mmCIF file of the protein (N, C-alpha, C, O) and its ligand, coordinates in Angstrom:
data_MODEL
# 
_entry.id   MODEL 
# 
loop_
_entity.id 
_entity.type 
_entity.pdbx_number_of_molecules 
1 polymer     1 
2 non-polymer 1 
# 
_entity_poly.entity_id                      1 
_entity_poly.type                           'polypeptide(L)' 
_entity_poly.nstd_linkage                   no 
_entity_poly.nstd_monomer                   no 
_entity_poly.pdbx_seq_one_letter_code       MKKIRKCQICSSYTLETEHCGKITVSSHPSPYKPQDKYAVYRREKRC 
_entity_poly.pdbx_seq_one_letter_code_can   MKKIRKCQICSSYTLETEHCGKITVSSHPSPYKPQDKYAVYRREKRC 
_entity_poly.pdbx_strand_id                 A 
# 
loop_
_entity_poly_seq.entity_id 
_entity_poly_seq.num 
_entity_poly_seq.mon_id 
_entity_poly_seq.hetero 
1 1  MET n 
1 2  LYS n 
1 3  LYS n 
1 4  ILE n 
1 5  ARG n 
1 6  LYS n 
1 7  CYS n 
1 8  GLN n 
1 9  ILE n 
1 10 CYS n 
1 11 SER n 
1 12 SER n 
1 13 TYR n 
1 14 THR n 
1 15 LEU n 
1 16 GLU n 
1 17 THR n 
1 18 GLU n 
1 19 HIS n 
1 20 CYS n 
1 21 GLY n 
1 22 LYS n 
1 23 ILE n 
1 24 THR n 
1 25 VAL n 
1 26 SER n 
1 27 SER n 
1 28 HIS n 
1 29 PRO n 
1 30 SER n 
1 31 PRO n 
1 32 TYR n 
1 33 LYS n 
1 34 PRO n 
1 35 GLN n 
1 36 ASP n 
1 37 LYS n 
1 38 TYR n 
1 39 ALA n 
1 40 VAL n 
1 41 TYR n 
1 42 ARG n 
1 43 ARG n 
1 44 GLU n 
1 45 LYS n 
1 46 ARG n 
1 47 CYS n 
# 
loop_
_struct_asym.id 
_struct_asym.entity_id 
A 1 
B 2 
# 
loop_
_chem_comp.id 
_chem_comp.type 
_chem_comp.mon_nstd_flag 
ALA 'L-peptide linking' y 
ARG 'L-peptide linking' y 
ASP 'L-peptide linking' y 
CYS 'L-peptide linking' y 
GLN 'L-peptide linking' y 
GLU 'L-peptide linking' y 
GLY 'peptide linking'   y 
HIS 'L-peptide linking' y 
ILE 'L-peptide linking' y 
LEU 'L-peptide linking' y 
LYS 'L-peptide linking' y 
MET 'L-peptide linking' y 
PRO 'L-peptide linking' y 
SER 'L-peptide linking' y 
THR 'L-peptide linking' y 
TYR 'L-peptide linking' y 
VAL 'L-peptide linking' y 
ZN  non-polymer         . 
# 
_pdbx_entity_nonpoly.entity_id   2 
_pdbx_entity_nonpoly.name        ? 
_pdbx_entity_nonpoly.comp_id     ZN 
# 
_pdbx_nonpoly_scheme.asym_id         B 
_pdbx_nonpoly_scheme.entity_id       2 
_pdbx_nonpoly_scheme.mon_id          ZN 
_pdbx_nonpoly_scheme.ndb_seq_num     1 
_pdbx_nonpoly_scheme.pdb_seq_num     101 
_pdbx_nonpoly_scheme.auth_seq_num    101 
_pdbx_nonpoly_scheme.pdb_mon_id      ZN 
_pdbx_nonpoly_scheme.auth_mon_id     ZN 
_pdbx_nonpoly_scheme.pdb_strand_id   A 
_pdbx_nonpoly_scheme.pdb_ins_code    . 
# 
loop_
_atom_site.group_PDB 
_atom_site.id 
_atom_site.type_symbol 
_atom_site.label_atom_id 
_atom_site.label_alt_id 
_atom_site.label_comp_id 
_atom_site.label_asym_id 
_atom_site.label_entity_id 
_atom_site.label_seq_id 
_atom_site.pdbx_PDB_ins_code 
_atom_site.Cartn_x 
_atom_site.Cartn_y 
_atom_site.Cartn_z 
_atom_site.occupancy 
_atom_site.B_iso_or_equiv 
_atom_site.pdbx_formal_charge 
_atom_site.auth_seq_id 
_atom_site.auth_comp_id 
_atom_site.auth_asym_id 
_atom_site.auth_atom_id 
_atom_site.pdbx_PDB_model_num 
ATOM   1   N  N  . MET A 1 1  ? 0.839   -1.195 0.000  1.00 0.00 ? 1   MET A N  1 
ATOM   2   C  CA . MET A 1 1  ? 0.000   0.000  0.000  1.00 0.00 ? 1   MET A CA 1 
ATOM   3   C  C  . MET A 1 1  ? 0.876   1.248  0.000  1.00 0.00 ? 1   MET A C  1 
ATOM   4   O  O  . MET A 1 1  ? 1.668   1.470  0.916  1.00 0.00 ? 1   MET A O  1 
ATOM   5   N  N  . LYS A 1 2  ? 0.722   2.035  -1.017 1.00 0.00 ? 2   LYS A N  1 
ATOM   6   C  CA . LYS A 1 2  ? 1.514   3.258  -1.104 1.00 0.00 ? 2   LYS A CA 1 
ATOM   7   C  C  . LYS A 1 2  ? 0.808   4.404  -0.405 1.00 0.00 ? 2   LYS A C  1 
ATOM   8   O  O  . LYS A 1 2  ? -0.414  4.542  -0.469 1.00 0.00 ? 2   LYS A O  1 
ATOM   9   N  N  . LYS A 1 3  ? 1.595   5.206  0.253  1.00 0.00 ? 3   LYS A N  1 
ATOM   10  C  CA . LYS A 1 3  ? 1.041   6.388  0.910  1.00 0.00 ? 3   LYS A CA 1 
ATOM   11  C  C  . LYS A 1 3  ? 1.377   7.624  0.096  1.00 0.00 ? 3   LYS A C  1 
ATOM   12  O  O  . LYS A 1 3  ? 2.442   7.727  -0.513 1.00 0.00 ? 3   LYS A O  1 
ATOM   13  N  N  . ILE A 1 4  ? 0.457   8.537  0.103  1.00 0.00 ? 4   ILE A N  1 
ATOM   14  C  CA . ILE A 1 4  ? 0.667   9.783  -0.641 1.00 0.00 ? 4   ILE A CA 1 
ATOM   15  C  C  . ILE A 1 4  ? 1.717   10.606 0.087  1.00 0.00 ? 4   ILE A C  1 
ATOM   16  O  O  . ILE A 1 4  ? 1.729   10.697 1.315  1.00 0.00 ? 4   ILE A O  1 
ATOM   17  N  N  . ARG A 1 5  ? 2.577   11.187 -0.689 1.00 0.00 ? 5   ARG A N  1 
ATOM   18  C  CA . ARG A 1 5  ? 3.634   12.018 -0.124 1.00 0.00 ? 5   ARG A CA 1 
ATOM   19  C  C  . ARG A 1 5  ? 3.555   13.416 -0.716 1.00 0.00 ? 5   ARG A C  1 
ATOM   20  O  O  . ARG A 1 5  ? 2.911   13.630 -1.743 1.00 0.00 ? 5   ARG A O  1 
ATOM   21  N  N  . LYS A 1 6  ? 4.199   14.346 -0.077 1.00 0.00 ? 6   LYS A N  1 
ATOM   22  C  CA . LYS A 1 6  ? 4.138   15.729 -0.535 1.00 0.00 ? 6   LYS A CA 1 
ATOM   23  C  C  . LYS A 1 6  ? 5.536   16.301 -0.700 1.00 0.00 ? 6   LYS A C  1 
ATOM   24  O  O  . LYS A 1 6  ? 6.418   16.095 0.134  1.00 0.00 ? 6   LYS A O  1 
ATOM   25  N  N  . CYS A 1 7  ? 5.712   17.020 -1.794 1.00 0.00 ? 7   CYS A N  1 
ATOM   26  C  CA . CYS A 1 7  ? 6.980   17.700 -2.051 1.00 0.00 ? 7   CYS A CA 1 
ATOM   27  C  C  . CYS A 1 7  ? 6.957   19.054 -1.343 1.00 0.00 ? 7   CYS A C  1 
ATOM   28  O  O  . CYS A 1 7  ? 6.042   19.856 -1.533 1.00 0.00 ? 7   CYS A O  1 
ATOM   29  N  N  . GLN A 1 8  ? 7.971   19.286 -0.532 1.00 0.00 ? 8   GLN A N  1 
ATOM   30  C  CA . GLN A 1 8  ? 8.005   20.554 0.194  1.00 0.00 ? 8   GLN A CA 1 
ATOM   31  C  C  . GLN A 1 8  ? 8.546   21.685 -0.661 1.00 0.00 ? 8   GLN A C  1 
ATOM   32  O  O  . GLN A 1 8  ? 8.496   22.848 -0.263 1.00 0.00 ? 8   GLN A O  1 
ATOM   33  N  N  . ILE A 1 9  ? 9.063   21.346 -1.839 1.00 0.00 ? 9   ILE A N  1 
ATOM   34  C  CA . ILE A 1 9  ? 9.624   22.379 -2.714 1.00 0.00 ? 9   ILE A CA 1 
ATOM   35  C  C  . ILE A 1 9  ? 8.513   23.019 -3.541 1.00 0.00 ? 9   ILE A C  1 
ATOM   36  O  O  . ILE A 1 9  ? 8.367   24.241 -3.558 1.00 0.00 ? 9   ILE A O  1 
ATOM   37  N  N  . CYS A 1 10 ? 7.724   22.178 -4.231 1.00 0.00 ? 10  CYS A N  1 
ATOM   38  C  CA . CYS A 1 10 ? 6.688   22.734 -5.110 1.00 0.00 ? 10  CYS A CA 1 
ATOM   39  C  C  . CYS A 1 10 ? 5.288   22.476 -4.549 1.00 0.00 ? 10  CYS A C  1 
ATOM   40  O  O  . CYS A 1 10 ? 4.297   22.794 -5.206 1.00 0.00 ? 10  CYS A O  1 
ATOM   41  N  N  . SER A 1 11 ? 5.192   21.905 -3.348 1.00 0.00 ? 11  SER A N  1 
ATOM   42  C  CA . SER A 1 11 ? 3.912   21.675 -2.668 1.00 0.00 ? 11  SER A CA 1 
ATOM   43  C  C  . SER A 1 11 ? 2.947   20.810 -3.472 1.00 0.00 ? 11  SER A C  1 
ATOM   44  O  O  . SER A 1 11 ? 1.731   20.976 -3.372 1.00 0.00 ? 11  SER A O  1 
ATOM   45  N  N  . SER A 1 12 ? 3.485   19.885 -4.271 1.00 0.00 ? 12  SER A N  1 
ATOM   46  C  CA . SER A 1 12 ? 2.641   18.981 -5.043 1.00 0.00 ? 12  SER A CA 1 
ATOM   47  C  C  . SER A 1 12 ? 2.672   17.600 -4.408 1.00 0.00 ? 12  SER A C  1 
ATOM   48  O  O  . SER A 1 12 ? 3.668   17.201 -3.805 1.00 0.00 ? 12  SER A O  1 
ATOM   49  N  N  . TYR A 1 13 ? 1.560   16.872 -4.552 1.00 0.00 ? 13  TYR A N  1 
ATOM   50  C  CA . TYR A 1 13 ? 1.452   15.544 -3.982 1.00 0.00 ? 13  TYR A CA 1 
ATOM   51  C  C  . TYR A 1 13 ? 1.969   14.517 -4.972 1.00 0.00 ? 13  TYR A C  1 
ATOM   52  O  O  . TYR A 1 13 ? 1.722   14.623 -6.173 1.00 0.00 ? 13  TYR A O  1 
ATOM   53  N  N  . THR A 1 14 ? 2.675   13.537 -4.475 1.00 0.00 ? 14  THR A N  1 
ATOM   54  C  CA . THR A 1 14 ? 3.272   12.531 -5.325 1.00 0.00 ? 14  THR A CA 1 
ATOM   55  C  C  . THR A 1 14 ? 3.410   11.222 -4.559 1.00 0.00 ? 14  THR A C  1 
ATOM   56  O  O  . THR A 1 14 ? 3.339   11.191 -3.331 1.00 0.00 ? 14  THR A O  1 
ATOM   57  N  N  . LEU A 1 15 ? 3.607   10.152 -5.305 1.00 0.00 ? 15  LEU A N  1 
ATOM   58  C  CA . LEU A 1 15 ? 3.874   8.861  -4.682 1.00 0.00 ? 15  LEU A CA 1 
ATOM   59  C  C  . LEU A 1 15 ? 5.363   8.565  -4.655 1.00 0.00 ? 15  LEU A C  1 
ATOM   60  O  O  . LEU A 1 15 ? 5.800   7.576  -4.068 1.00 0.00 ? 15  LEU A O  1 
ATOM   61  N  N  . GLU A 1 16 ? 6.141   9.434  -5.297 1.00 0.00 ? 16  GLU A N  1 
ATOM   62  C  CA . GLU A 1 16 ? 7.579   9.232  -5.346 1.00 0.00 ? 16  GLU A CA 1 
ATOM   63  C  C  . GLU A 1 16 ? 8.218   9.677  -4.031 1.00 0.00 ? 16  GLU A C  1 
ATOM   64  O  O  . GLU A 1 16 ? 7.709   10.559 -3.341 1.00 0.00 ? 16  GLU A O  1 
ATOM   65  N  N  . THR A 1 17 ? 9.341   9.047  -3.704 1.00 0.00 ? 17  THR A N  1 
ATOM   66  C  CA . THR A 1 17 ? 10.043  9.421  -2.471 1.00 0.00 ? 17  THR A CA 1 
ATOM   67  C  C  . THR A 1 17 ? 10.915  10.651 -2.681 1.00 0.00 ? 17  THR A C  1 
ATOM   68  O  O  . THR A 1 17 ? 11.383  11.271 -1.726 1.00 0.00 ? 17  THR A O  1 
ATOM   69  N  N  . GLU A 1 18 ? 11.126  10.993 -3.956 1.00 0.00 ? 18  GLU A N  1 
ATOM   70  C  CA . GLU A 1 18 ? 11.911  12.192 -4.238 1.00 0.00 ? 18  GLU A CA 1 
ATOM   71  C  C  . GLU A 1 18 ? 11.190  13.049 -5.266 1.00 0.00 ? 18  GLU A C  1 
ATOM   72  O  O  . GLU A 1 18 ? 10.564  12.526 -6.188 1.00 0.00 ? 18  GLU A O  1 
ATOM   73  N  N  . HIS A 1 19 ? 11.277  14.358 -5.109 1.00 0.00 ? 19  HIS A N  1 
ATOM   74  C  CA . HIS A 1 19 ? 10.663  15.298 -6.049 1.00 0.00 ? 19  HIS A CA 1 
ATOM   75  C  C  . HIS A 1 19 ? 11.453  16.587 -5.999 1.00 0.00 ? 19  HIS A C  1 
ATOM   76  O  O  . HIS A 1 19 ? 11.839  17.048 -4.924 1.00 0.00 ? 19  HIS A O  1 
ATOM   77  N  N  . CYS A 1 20 ? 11.692  17.163 -7.147 1.00 0.00 ? 20  CYS A N  1 
ATOM   78  C  CA . CYS A 1 20 ? 12.479  18.384 -7.240 1.00 0.00 ? 20  CYS A CA 1 
ATOM   79  C  C  . CYS A 1 20 ? 13.869  18.191 -6.612 1.00 0.00 ? 20  CYS A C  1 
ATOM   80  O  O  . CYS A 1 20 ? 14.474  19.144 -6.121 1.00 0.00 ? 20  CYS A O  1 
ATOM   81  N  N  . GLY A 1 21 ? 14.363  16.946 -6.637 1.00 0.00 ? 21  GLY A N  1 
ATOM   82  C  CA . GLY A 1 21 ? 15.689  16.681 -6.089 1.00 0.00 ? 21  GLY A CA 1 
ATOM   83  C  C  . GLY A 1 21 ? 15.732  16.625 -4.575 1.00 0.00 ? 21  GLY A C  1 
ATOM   84  O  O  . GLY A 1 21 ? 16.807  16.559 -3.978 1.00 0.00 ? 21  GLY A O  1 
ATOM   85  N  N  . LYS A 1 22 ? 14.550  16.652 -3.948 1.00 0.00 ? 22  LYS A N  1 
ATOM   86  C  CA . LYS A 1 22 ? 14.485  16.596 -2.490 1.00 0.00 ? 22  LYS A CA 1 
ATOM   87  C  C  . LYS A 1 22 ? 13.625  15.417 -2.048 1.00 0.00 ? 22  LYS A C  1 
ATOM   88  O  O  . LYS A 1 22 ? 12.760  14.958 -2.794 1.00 0.00 ? 22  LYS A O  1 
ATOM   89  N  N  . ILE A 1 23 ? 13.865  14.934 -0.841 1.00 0.00 ? 23  ILE A N  1 
ATOM   90  C  CA . ILE A 1 23 ? 13.070  13.856 -0.292 1.00 0.00 ? 23  ILE A CA 1 
ATOM   91  C  C  . ILE A 1 23 ? 11.686  14.383 0.077  1.00 0.00 ? 23  ILE A C  1 
ATOM   92  O  O  . ILE A 1 23 ? 11.563  15.405 0.752  1.00 0.00 ? 23  ILE A O  1 
ATOM   93  N  N  . THR A 1 24 ? 10.656  13.685 -0.367 1.00 0.00 ? 24  THR A N  1 
ATOM   94  C  CA . THR A 1 24 ? 9.302   14.120 -0.043 1.00 0.00 ? 24  THR A CA 1 
ATOM   95  C  C  . THR A 1 24 ? 8.920   13.646 1.358  1.00 0.00 ? 24  THR A C  1 
ATOM   96  O  O  . THR A 1 24 ? 9.511   12.705 1.889  1.00 0.00 ? 24  THR A O  1 
ATOM   97  N  N  . VAL A 1 25 ? 7.951   14.292 1.933  1.00 0.00 ? 25  VAL A N  1 
ATOM   98  C  CA . VAL A 1 25 ? 7.492   13.942 3.274  1.00 0.00 ? 25  VAL A CA 1 
ATOM   99  C  C  . VAL A 1 25 ? 6.119   13.266 3.171  1.00 0.00 ? 25  VAL A C  1 
ATOM   100 O  O  . VAL A 1 25 ? 5.339   13.562 2.266  1.00 0.00 ? 25  VAL A O  1 
ATOM   101 N  N  . SER A 1 26 ? 5.841   12.373 4.092  1.00 0.00 ? 26  SER A N  1 
ATOM   102 C  CA . SER A 1 26 ? 4.551   11.687 4.081  1.00 0.00 ? 26  SER A CA 1 
ATOM   103 C  C  . SER A 1 26 ? 3.457   12.635 4.538  1.00 0.00 ? 26  SER A C  1 
ATOM   104 O  O  . SER A 1 26 ? 3.617   13.377 5.507  1.00 0.00 ? 26  SER A O  1 
ATOM   105 N  N  . SER A 1 27 ? 2.338   12.595 3.817  1.00 0.00 ? 27  SER A N  1 
ATOM   106 C  CA . SER A 1 27 ? 1.235   13.494 4.135  1.00 0.00 ? 27  SER A CA 1 
ATOM   107 C  C  . SER A 1 27 ? 0.115   12.709 4.804  1.00 0.00 ? 27  SER A C  1 
ATOM   108 O  O  . SER A 1 27 ? -0.421  11.764 4.226  1.00 0.00 ? 27  SER A O  1 
ATOM   109 N  N  . HIS A 1 28 ? -0.228  13.096 6.004  1.00 0.00 ? 28  HIS A N  1 
ATOM   110 C  CA . HIS A 1 28 ? -1.304  12.416 6.725  1.00 0.00 ? 28  HIS A CA 1 
ATOM   111 C  C  . HIS A 1 28 ? -2.628  13.140 6.479  1.00 0.00 ? 28  HIS A C  1 
ATOM   112 O  O  . HIS A 1 28 ? -2.765  14.309 6.837  1.00 0.00 ? 28  HIS A O  1 
ATOM   113 N  N  . PRO A 1 29 ? -3.585  12.472 5.883  1.00 0.00 ? 29  PRO A N  1 
ATOM   114 C  CA . PRO A 1 29 ? -4.871  13.120 5.572  1.00 0.00 ? 29  PRO A CA 1 
ATOM   115 C  C  . PRO A 1 29 ? -5.760  13.280 6.793  1.00 0.00 ? 29  PRO A C  1 
ATOM   116 O  O  . PRO A 1 29 ? -6.813  12.648 6.884  1.00 0.00 ? 29  PRO A O  1 
ATOM   117 N  N  . SER A 1 30 ? -5.345  14.120 7.728  1.00 0.00 ? 30  SER A N  1 
ATOM   118 C  CA . SER A 1 30 ? -6.170  14.372 8.909  1.00 0.00 ? 30  SER A CA 1 
ATOM   119 C  C  . SER A 1 30 ? -6.360  15.877 9.054  1.00 0.00 ? 30  SER A C  1 
ATOM   120 O  O  . SER A 1 30 ? -5.597  16.531 9.765  1.00 0.00 ? 30  SER A O  1 
ATOM   121 N  N  . PRO A 1 31 ? -7.366  16.430 8.390  1.00 0.00 ? 31  PRO A N  1 
ATOM   122 C  CA . PRO A 1 31 ? -7.567  17.882 8.371  1.00 0.00 ? 31  PRO A CA 1 
ATOM   123 C  C  . PRO A 1 31 ? -7.964  18.451 9.725  1.00 0.00 ? 31  PRO A C  1 
ATOM   124 O  O  . PRO A 1 31 ? -7.740  19.633 9.988  1.00 0.00 ? 31  PRO A O  1 
ATOM   125 N  N  . TYR A 1 32 ? -8.546  17.632 10.581 1.00 0.00 ? 32  TYR A N  1 
ATOM   126 C  CA . TYR A 1 32 ? -8.940  18.145 11.887 1.00 0.00 ? 32  TYR A CA 1 
ATOM   127 C  C  . TYR A 1 32 ? -8.681  17.109 12.972 1.00 0.00 ? 32  TYR A C  1 
ATOM   128 O  O  . TYR A 1 32 ? -8.615  15.910 12.702 1.00 0.00 ? 32  TYR A O  1 
ATOM   129 N  N  . LYS A 1 33 ? -8.537  17.588 14.196 1.00 0.00 ? 33  LYS A N  1 
ATOM   130 C  CA . LYS A 1 33 ? -8.355  16.697 15.337 1.00 0.00 ? 33  LYS A CA 1 
ATOM   131 C  C  . LYS A 1 33 ? -9.640  16.706 16.167 1.00 0.00 ? 33  LYS A C  1 
ATOM   132 O  O  . LYS A 1 33 ? -10.395 17.677 16.132 1.00 0.00 ? 33  LYS A O  1 
ATOM   133 N  N  . PRO A 1 34 ? -9.885  15.640 16.903 1.00 0.00 ? 34  PRO A N  1 
ATOM   134 C  CA . PRO A 1 34 ? -11.086 15.586 17.749 1.00 0.00 ? 34  PRO A CA 1 
ATOM   135 C  C  . PRO A 1 34 ? -11.167 16.753 18.715 1.00 0.00 ? 34  PRO A C  1 
ATOM   136 O  O  . PRO A 1 34 ? -12.253 17.274 18.969 1.00 0.00 ? 34  PRO A O  1 
ATOM   137 N  N  . GLN A 1 35 ? -10.035 17.169 19.255 1.00 0.00 ? 35  GLN A N  1 
ATOM   138 C  CA . GLN A 1 35 ? -10.049 18.296 20.185 1.00 0.00 ? 35  GLN A CA 1 
ATOM   139 C  C  . GLN A 1 35 ? -10.482 19.572 19.477 1.00 0.00 ? 35  GLN A C  1 
ATOM   140 O  O  . GLN A 1 35 ? -11.229 20.376 20.035 1.00 0.00 ? 35  GLN A O  1 
ATOM   141 N  N  . ASP A 1 36 ? -10.013 19.754 18.252 1.00 0.00 ? 36  ASP A N  1 
ATOM   142 C  CA . ASP A 1 36 ? -10.399 20.936 17.489 1.00 0.00 ? 36  ASP A CA 1 
ATOM   143 C  C  . ASP A 1 36 ? -11.891 20.901 17.176 1.00 0.00 ? 36  ASP A C  1 
ATOM   144 O  O  . ASP A 1 36 ? -12.562 21.933 17.187 1.00 0.00 ? 36  ASP A O  1 
ATOM   145 N  N  . LYS A 1 37 ? -12.404 19.700 16.895 1.00 0.00 ? 37  LYS A N  1 
ATOM   146 C  CA . LYS A 1 37 ? -13.814 19.561 16.568 1.00 0.00 ? 37  LYS A CA 1 
ATOM   147 C  C  . LYS A 1 37 ? -14.691 19.988 17.747 1.00 0.00 ? 37  LYS A C  1 
ATOM   148 O  O  . LYS A 1 37 ? -15.699 20.671 17.568 1.00 0.00 ? 37  LYS A O  1 
ATOM   149 N  N  . TYR A 1 38 ? -14.296 19.577 18.944 1.00 0.00 ? 38  TYR A N  1 
ATOM   150 C  CA . TYR A 1 38 ? -15.065 19.979 20.122 1.00 0.00 ? 38  TYR A CA 1 
ATOM   151 C  C  . TYR A 1 38 ? -14.940 21.474 20.361 1.00 0.00 ? 38  TYR A C  1 
ATOM   152 O  O  . TYR A 1 38 ? -15.894 22.122 20.792 1.00 0.00 ? 38  TYR A O  1 
ATOM   153 N  N  . ALA A 1 39 ? -13.768 22.018 20.082 1.00 0.00 ? 39  ALA A N  1 
ATOM   154 C  CA . ALA A 1 39 ? -13.556 23.451 20.276 1.00 0.00 ? 39  ALA A CA 1 
ATOM   155 C  C  . ALA A 1 39 ? -14.485 24.248 19.363 1.00 0.00 ? 39  ALA A C  1 
ATOM   156 O  O  . ALA A 1 39 ? -15.068 25.248 19.781 1.00 0.00 ? 39  ALA A O  1 
ATOM   157 N  N  . VAL A 1 40 ? -14.619 23.803 18.124 1.00 0.00 ? 40  VAL A N  1 
ATOM   158 C  CA . VAL A 1 40 ? -15.497 24.485 17.178 1.00 0.00 ? 40  VAL A CA 1 
ATOM   159 C  C  . VAL A 1 40 ? -16.947 24.369 17.644 1.00 0.00 ? 40  VAL A C  1 
ATOM   160 O  O  . VAL A 1 40 ? -17.709 25.332 17.556 1.00 0.00 ? 40  VAL A O  1 
ATOM   161 N  N  . TYR A 1 41 ? -17.325 23.192 18.140 1.00 0.00 ? 41  TYR A N  1 
ATOM   162 C  CA . TYR A 1 41 ? -18.705 22.980 18.595 1.00 0.00 ? 41  TYR A CA 1 
ATOM   163 C  C  . TYR A 1 41 ? -19.048 23.915 19.754 1.00 0.00 ? 41  TYR A C  1 
ATOM   164 O  O  . TYR A 1 41 ? -20.124 24.511 19.784 1.00 0.00 ? 41  TYR A O  1 
ATOM   165 N  N  . ARG A 1 42 ? -18.123 24.035 20.707 1.00 0.00 ? 42  ARG A N  1 
ATOM   166 C  CA . ARG A 1 42 ? -18.360 24.911 21.850 1.00 0.00 ? 42  ARG A CA 1 
ATOM   167 C  C  . ARG A 1 42 ? -18.477 26.356 21.402 1.00 0.00 ? 42  ARG A C  1 
ATOM   168 O  O  . ARG A 1 42 ? -19.277 27.125 21.936 1.00 0.00 ? 42  ARG A O  1 
ATOM   169 N  N  . ARG A 1 43 ? -17.657 26.718 20.401 1.00 0.00 ? 43  ARG A N  1 
ATOM   170 C  CA . ARG A 1 43 ? -17.679 28.098 19.927 1.00 0.00 ? 43  ARG A CA 1 
ATOM   171 C  C  . ARG A 1 43 ? -19.027 28.404 19.254 1.00 0.00 ? 43  ARG A C  1 
ATOM   172 O  O  . ARG A 1 43 ? -19.587 29.485 19.436 1.00 0.00 ? 43  ARG A O  1 
ATOM   173 N  N  . GLU A 1 44 ? -19.534 27.451 18.485 1.00 0.00 ? 44  GLU A N  1 
ATOM   174 C  CA . GLU A 1 44 ? -20.811 27.670 17.795 1.00 0.00 ? 44  GLU A CA 1 
ATOM   175 C  C  . GLU A 1 44 ? -21.967 27.718 18.789 1.00 0.00 ? 44  GLU A C  1 
ATOM   176 O  O  . GLU A 1 44 ? -22.915 28.483 18.615 1.00 0.00 ? 44  GLU A O  1 
ATOM   177 N  N  . LYS A 1 45 ? -21.880 26.890 19.836 1.00 0.00 ? 45  LYS A N  1 
ATOM   178 C  CA . LYS A 1 45 ? -22.951 26.849 20.818 1.00 0.00 ? 45  LYS A CA 1 
ATOM   179 C  C  . LYS A 1 45 ? -23.018 28.151 21.610 1.00 0.00 ? 45  LYS A C  1 
ATOM   180 O  O  . LYS A 1 45 ? -24.095 28.599 22.003 1.00 0.00 ? 45  LYS A O  1 
ATOM   181 N  N  . ARG A 1 46 ? -21.852 28.748 21.839 1.00 0.00 ? 46  ARG A N  1 
ATOM   182 C  CA . ARG A 1 46 ? -21.797 29.983 22.594 1.00 0.00 ? 46  ARG A CA 1 
ATOM   183 C  C  . ARG A 1 46 ? -22.468 31.113 21.815 1.00 0.00 ? 46  ARG A C  1 
ATOM   184 O  O  . ARG A 1 46 ? -23.114 31.975 22.409 1.00 0.00 ? 46  ARG A O  1 
ATOM   185 N  N  . CYS A 1 47 ? -22.323 31.114 20.523 1.00 0.00 ? 47  CYS A N  1 
ATOM   186 C  CA . CYS A 1 47 ? -22.948 32.127 19.678 1.00 0.00 ? 47  CYS A CA 1 
ATOM   187 C  C  . CYS A 1 47 ? -24.429 31.811 19.549 1.00 0.00 ? 47  CYS A C  1 
ATOM   188 O  O  . CYS A 1 47 ? -25.159 32.538 18.876 1.00 0.00 ? 47  CYS A O  1 
HETATM 189 ZN ZN . ZN  B 2 .  ? 8.425   19.058 -6.334 1.00 0.00 2 101 ZN  A ZN 1 
# 
């Protein structure tokens, strides 16, 4: 199973371990954390 990686030079996603002559970093698809989700909920409830 290949994981998507991201090039820190051109900010493009790739499956290659190298891009633009640099080692790419693994990108974790987790846009939000549970703690952040609760924080947003509390903020909306307060309004
Ligand atoms: Zn690149």
